[in-house]
C-alpha positions as CSV (number, residue, x, y, z in Angstrom):
1,M,3.8,137.9,133.5
2,R,2.6,136.6,130.2
3,S,4.5,134.1,128.0
4,G,7.1,135.5,125.7
5,E,10.2,137.5,126.0
6,Q,11.1,138.4,129.5
7,P,13.4,141.2,130.7
8,A,16.8,140.4,132.1
9,V,17.0,140.1,135.9
10,D,19.8,140.5,138.5
11,V,18.7,137.6,140.7
12,T,16.6,134.4,140.3
13,V,15.1,132.9,143.4
14,V,14.8,129.2,142.8
15,V,12.2,127.5,144.9
16,P,11.8,123.7,144.6
17,T,8.3,122.6,145.8
18,F,6.5,119.4,146.6
19,N,2.9,119.8,147.8
20,E,3.4,123.3,149.3
21,R,0.1,124.9,148.1
22,G,-0.5,126.7,151.4
23,N,2.8,128.4,151.4
24,V,3.0,129.9,147.8
25,A,1.1,133.2,148.3
26,E,2.9,134.1,151.5
27,L,6.3,133.2,150.1
28,V,5.8,135.3,147.0
29,R,4.4,138.2,149.0
30,R,7.4,138.2,151.4
31,A,10.1,137.6,148.7
32,A,8.7,140.3,146.5
33,A,8.7,142.8,149.4
34,A,12.3,141.9,150.3
35,L,13.4,142.3,146.7
36,A,11.5,145.6,146.0
37,G,13.6,147.9,143.9
38,R,15.7,145.0,142.5
39,R,15.4,143.3,139.1
40,A,14.4,139.9,140.4
41,E,12.3,136.8,139.5
42,I,11.0,133.8,141.4
43,L,11.3,130.5,139.7
44,F,9.3,127.6,141.2
45,V,10.4,124.1,140.1
46,D,7.3,122.1,141.1
47,D,6.9,118.3,141.6
48,S,3.6,118.5,143.4
49,N,0.4,116.6,143.0
50,D,-1.8,118.7,145.3
51,G,-2.5,121.6,143.0
52,T,0.5,123.7,144.0
53,D,1.1,124.4,140.3
54,D,-2.4,125.9,140.0
55,E,-1.8,128.0,143.1
56,I,1.5,129.3,141.7
57,A,-0.3,130.3,138.5
58,R,-3.0,132.1,140.5
59,V,-0.6,134.0,142.7
60,A,1.7,134.9,139.8
61,S,-1.1,136.6,137.8
62,D,-0.8,139.7,139.9
63,A,2.6,139.3,141.7
64,P,4.7,142.5,141.8
65,I,7.8,140.7,140.4
66,P,8.0,138.0,137.6
67,V,7.0,134.6,138.8
68,R,7.7,131.5,136.6
69,M,7.2,127.8,137.1
70,I,8.6,124.6,135.8
71,H,6.2,121.8,136.6
72,R,8.0,118.5,136.3
73,D,5.5,115.8,135.2
74,R,8.2,113.2,135.7
75,P,10.4,114.4,138.6
76,T,13.9,113.0,138.8
77,A,16.6,113.3,141.5
78,G,14.2,114.8,144.1
79,L,14.7,118.3,145.4
80,G,18.3,118.4,144.2
81,G,17.3,117.6,140.7
82,A,14.7,120.4,140.8
83,V,17.3,122.9,142.0
84,V,19.7,122.0,139.1
85,E,16.8,122.3,136.6
86,G,16.1,125.7,138.1
87,F,19.7,126.8,137.7
88,R,19.5,125.9,134.0
89,A,16.3,127.8,133.5
90,A,17.2,130.9,135.6
91,R,17.4,134.2,133.8
92,S,20.2,135.4,136.1
93,D,23.6,133.9,136.9
94,V,23.0,134.9,140.5
95,C,20.6,132.3,142.0
96,V,19.3,132.1,145.5
97,V,17.8,128.7,146.5
98,M,15.2,128.4,149.3
99,D,12.7,125.9,150.4
100,G,9.0,126.5,149.8
101,D,7.8,126.1,153.4
102,L,9.1,129.6,154.6
103,Q,11.5,128.1,157.2
104,H,14.0,130.0,155.2
105,P,13.2,133.8,155.7
106,P,12.8,135.6,152.3
107,E,13.9,138.8,154.1
108,K,17.5,137.4,154.1
109,I,17.7,137.2,150.3
110,P,19.0,140.7,149.8
111,E,21.8,140.1,152.3
112,I,22.9,136.9,150.5
113,V,22.7,138.7,147.1
114,D,24.7,141.7,148.4
115,R,27.4,139.4,149.9
116,L,27.8,137.6,146.5
117,A,28.0,141.0,144.8
118,E,31.2,141.8,146.7
119,G,32.9,139.5,144.2
120,D,35.3,137.7,146.6
121,V,33.1,134.6,147.0
122,D,31.2,132.2,144.7
123,I,28.6,130.8,147.1
124,V,26.9,132.2,150.2
125,P,25.1,129.6,152.4
126,G,22.7,130.7,155.0
127,S,23.8,129.1,158.3
128,R,21.8,128.2,161.4
129,Y,25.0,127.6,163.3
130,V,27.1,130.7,162.7
131,G,26.9,133.7,165.1
132,G,23.4,135.1,165.0
133,G,21.9,132.0,163.4
134,S,19.3,129.7,165.0
135,A,17.7,126.3,164.4
136,T,14.6,126.8,166.5
137,G,12.4,125.8,163.6
138,L,13.5,122.2,163.8
139,A,10.5,120.2,165.1
140,D,11.9,118.7,168.3
141,A,15.0,117.6,170.1
142,S,15.5,114.5,167.9
143,R,15.5,116.7,164.8
144,H,18.1,119.0,166.4
145,L,20.2,115.9,167.3
146,V,20.0,114.5,163.8
147,S,20.8,117.8,162.2
148,R,23.9,118.3,164.4
149,A,25.1,114.7,164.0
150,S,24.6,114.9,160.2
151,T,26.7,118.1,160.1
152,L,29.5,116.5,162.2
153,V,29.6,113.4,159.9
154,T,29.8,115.5,156.8
155,H,32.6,117.6,158.2
156,A,34.4,114.4,159.2
157,M,34.1,113.0,155.7
158,F,35.0,116.2,153.8
159,P,37.2,118.2,156.2
160,V,39.0,120.2,153.5
161,R,36.0,121.2,151.3
162,L,33.8,122.1,154.2
163,R,36.3,123.8,156.5
164,Q,34.7,127.2,155.9
165,V,31.1,125.9,156.2
166,T,29.3,125.5,159.5
167,D,26.0,124.4,158.0
168,P,26.5,122.3,154.9
169,M,23.1,120.7,155.3
170,T,21.2,124.0,154.7
171,G,18.9,124.4,151.7
172,F,19.2,128.2,151.8
173,F,22.0,129.6,149.8
174,G,23.0,132.0,147.0
175,V,25.4,131.1,144.3
176,D,27.0,132.4,141.1
177,R,25.9,129.5,138.7
178,T,28.8,130.3,136.3
179,R,31.1,128.9,139.0
180,I,29.4,125.5,138.9
181,D,29.8,122.8,136.3
182,L,26.2,121.6,136.3
183,A,27.1,118.6,134.3
184,T,29.2,117.2,137.2
185,L,26.3,117.4,139.7
186,K,24.6,114.1,140.5
187,P,21.8,115.2,142.9
188,R,20.2,112.5,145.0
189,G,17.5,113.9,147.2
190,F,17.5,117.1,149.1
191,K,21.1,118.0,150.2
192,I,22.0,119.8,147.0
193,L,24.3,122.3,148.7
194,L,26.5,119.5,150.0
195,E,26.7,118.1,146.4
196,I,27.8,121.5,145.1
197,L,30.4,122.2,147.8
198,V,32.0,118.8,147.5
199,R,32.1,118.7,143.7
200,S,33.1,122.4,143.1
201,P,36.1,124.3,144.5
202,L,34.2,127.4,145.6
203,R,35.0,130.4,147.7
204,V,32.5,130.5,150.6
205,A,31.1,133.0,153.0
206,E,28.1,132.4,155.3
207,V,25.4,134.6,156.6
208,P,23.4,133.7,159.7
209,F,19.6,133.1,159.6
210,E,17.0,131.9,161.9
211,F,15.4,128.7,160.8
212,A,11.7,129.4,161.3
213,D,8.7,127.2,162.0
214,R,7.0,125.8,158.9
215,F,4.3,128.2,157.7
216,A,1.8,125.6,156.4
217,G,1.7,122.0,155.5
218,A,3.6,119.0,156.8
219,S,7.3,118.3,156.9
220,K,8.8,116.1,154.2
221,A,11.5,114.7,156.4
222,S,11.4,110.9,156.5
223,F,13.4,107.8,157.2
224,R,13.7,107.3,153.4
225,Q,15.3,110.7,153.1
226,G,17.7,109.7,155.8
227,L,18.7,106.7,153.7
228,H,19.1,108.9,150.7
229,F,21.4,111.1,152.7
230,I,23.6,108.2,153.8
231,Q,23.8,107.0,150.2
232,Q,24.7,110.5,149.0
233,L,27.5,110.8,151.5
234,A,28.9,107.4,150.6
235,L,28.7,108.0,146.9
236,L,30.3,111.5,147.2
237,R,33.1,110.2,149.3
238,F,33.8,106.9,147.7
239,G,31.8,106.7,144.5
240,K,29.4,103.9,143.4
241,M,31.7,101.2,144.6
242,S,31.0,102.2,148.2
243,G,27.3,101.7,147.7
244,F,27.9,98.4,146.0
245,A,30.2,97.3,148.8
246,L,27.6,98.2,151.5
247,I,24.9,96.3,149.7
248,G,27.2,93.3,149.4
249,A,28.0,93.5,153.2
250,L,24.3,93.6,154.1
251,G,23.7,90.7,151.7
252,A,26.4,88.6,153.5
253,V,24.7,89.3,156.8
254,A,21.3,88.3,155.4
255,N,22.8,85.2,153.9
256,V,24.1,84.0,157.2
257,A,20.8,84.8,158.9
258,I,18.8,82.9,156.3
259,V,21.0,79.8,156.6
260,W,20.7,79.9,160.4
261,L,16.9,80.3,160.2
262,L,16.5,77.4,157.7
263,T,18.8,75.0,159.5
264,E,16.9,75.8,162.8
265,A,13.8,74.7,160.8
266,H,15.7,71.4,160.1
267,V,16.4,72.2,156.4
268,E,19.6,70.5,155.1
269,Y,22.6,72.8,155.3
270,I,23.4,72.6,151.6
271,V,19.8,73.3,150.7
272,A,19.7,76.2,153.1
273,A,23.0,77.6,151.7
274,V,21.6,77.4,148.1
275,I,18.4,79.1,149.1
276,A,20.2,81.8,151.0
277,A,22.6,82.4,148.1
278,E,19.8,82.8,145.6
279,V,17.7,85.0,147.8
280,T,20.6,87.3,148.5
281,I,21.6,87.4,144.8
282,V,18.1,88.6,143.9
283,A,17.9,91.0,146.9
284,N,21.4,92.5,146.2
285,F,20.4,93.1,142.5
286,L,17.2,94.9,143.5
287,A,19.1,97.0,146.1
288,A,21.8,97.9,143.6
289,E,19.2,98.7,140.9
290,H,17.5,101.2,143.2
291,W,20.4,102.7,145.2
292,V,23.7,102.4,143.2
293,F,22.9,102.2,139.5
294,R,19.7,104.2,139.5
295,D,21.1,107.0,137.3
296,M,22.3,104.4,134.7
297,R,19.0,102.5,134.2
298,E,17.4,104.8,131.7
299,N,19.9,104.2,129.0
300,A,20.7,100.5,129.9
301,R,18.9,97.4,128.7
302,G,15.4,96.6,130.0
303,F,14.9,95.5,133.6
304,W,14.5,91.8,132.9
305,R,17.6,91.6,130.8
306,R,19.5,93.4,133.5
307,F,18.2,91.0,136.1
308,V,18.9,87.8,134.1
309,S,22.5,88.9,133.2
310,S,23.2,89.8,136.8
311,F,21.6,86.6,138.2
312,V,23.4,84.3,135.8
313,F,26.7,86.0,136.3
314,N,26.5,85.9,140.1
315,N,25.6,82.2,140.1
316,V,28.5,81.5,137.7
317,E,30.8,83.5,139.9
318,S,29.8,81.6,143.0
319,A,30.3,78.3,141.2
320,I,33.9,79.3,140.2
321,R,34.8,81.1,143.5
322,I,34.0,78.2,145.9
323,P,36.2,75.6,144.2
324,I,39.1,78.2,144.1
325,M,38.6,78.8,147.8
326,V,38.8,75.0,148.4
327,L,41.9,74.8,146.3
328,L,43.6,77.6,148.3
329,V,42.9,75.8,151.5
330,E,43.6,72.2,150.6
331,R,46.4,72.6,148.1
332,L,48.2,75.7,149.3
333,G,47.5,75.3,153.0
334,M,45.9,78.7,153.4
335,S,43.6,79.2,156.3
336,S,39.9,79.1,155.4
337,A,39.4,82.7,156.7
338,V,42.2,84.1,154.6
339,A,41.1,82.2,151.5
340,T,37.5,83.3,152.0
341,A,38.6,87.0,152.4
342,I,40.8,86.9,149.3
343,T,38.2,85.2,147.0
344,L,35.4,87.5,148.3
345,A,37.5,90.6,147.6
346,V,38.4,89.5,144.1
347,A,34.7,88.5,143.5
348,F,33.6,91.9,144.7
349,L,35.8,93.7,142.2
350,V,34.7,91.4,139.4
351,R,31.0,91.8,140.2
352,F,31.2,95.6,140.4
353,T,33.1,95.8,137.1
354,F,30.7,93.4,135.4
355,H,27.6,95.4,136.6
356,S,29.1,98.8,135.7
357,L,30.4,97.8,132.3
358,V,27.9,95.1,131.2
359,V,24.7,95.0,133.1
360,Y,24.2,98.8,133.0
361,A,26.1,99.5,129.9
362,P,24.3,102.3,127.9
363,R,22.6,101.3,124.7
364,K,22.9,104.1,122.1
365,E,19.8,103.2,120.2
366,R,17.8,103.0,123.5
367,A,19.1,106.4,124.6
368,R,18.2,107.9,121.3
369,S,14.7,106.5,121.3
370,A,14.1,107.7,124.9
371,A,15.3,111.1,124.0
372,E,12.9,111.3,121.1
373,Q,9.9,110.1,123.1
374,D,10.7,112.1,126.2
375,Q,8.2,114.9,126.9
376,P,10.0,118.0,128.3
377,A,8.9,119.5,131.5
378,R,6.3,122.2,131.2
379,D,7.9,125.6,131.5
380,R,5.2,128.2,132.1
381,A,5.7,131.9,132.4
382,V,2.7,132.8,134.5
């Protein structure tokens, strides 16, 4: 289709892609065949650097249904962010999301759309684990184990919201976008369905599908994605404070390890303690910067100002906390363990509050400048 006014459609198939050049032509062919006779479009939201966008343009030139593309020059929030951007740009309120590797069968799209059309549900996930479904396309036994374990964990953490869902980890689903408040979504990586189900009270019905082998290219699953998933679960369940607490706990373990290593190397205990404290203060800031406050960085002050304010505050906090702990033990007769626990708990709350409200406080003039300079994603009707 050429640029310009496009006809209304009854369903938009949103396909987030990252380096899926070899799958585009087959996906469009099969999706178009499955949607024959329906007013439909395919909307690729592409973050690729391998020429996938050029392949989409080539395939779209003679596709039997409209094919559009948003190529994100500066991708944010991974696959989940791409899906949300696709929802905003879709020409239909009925959206079907599927991966670009053909492990989600396009032939199932009409069944998902028809189930939504019945009007008694808001979202229709494709499930590998409901009757008639299959997860045979997972690469090996370890992937099967990880998938099932992840599903069990998510059900344990959200037993009410996910009570009707056997496969909250799937990336294949249809939804009426008018039932979702897109502004509330905070996608972090690739489990966008989980984000939607947890944040939106939706009526759910599943349809089974067989998870196929990847058609072309390599899997994007990685250890880093696993970390993003753990972070997503924690933030969905407990908010930013949980991520901040986890980093603090890991920092405490690292602190003890550093002190032990340095004292084993015959460094004076006080010197070792100071070095360990400074190293963990810096490491904790960098971890929080990347994992907890990532979505707040753009409108906050510059990196070095954030770092300095965090570093100074944490050192001042330590200088105040330790004498208070000593006072509780020596003047009030409190056990050292209890005094340490109390002061650390208070310090955690103070640190989290300071970082949320001061270190990452938005700067209006900075946000305005960034908005003016930002280049929008290229939305191409091809």
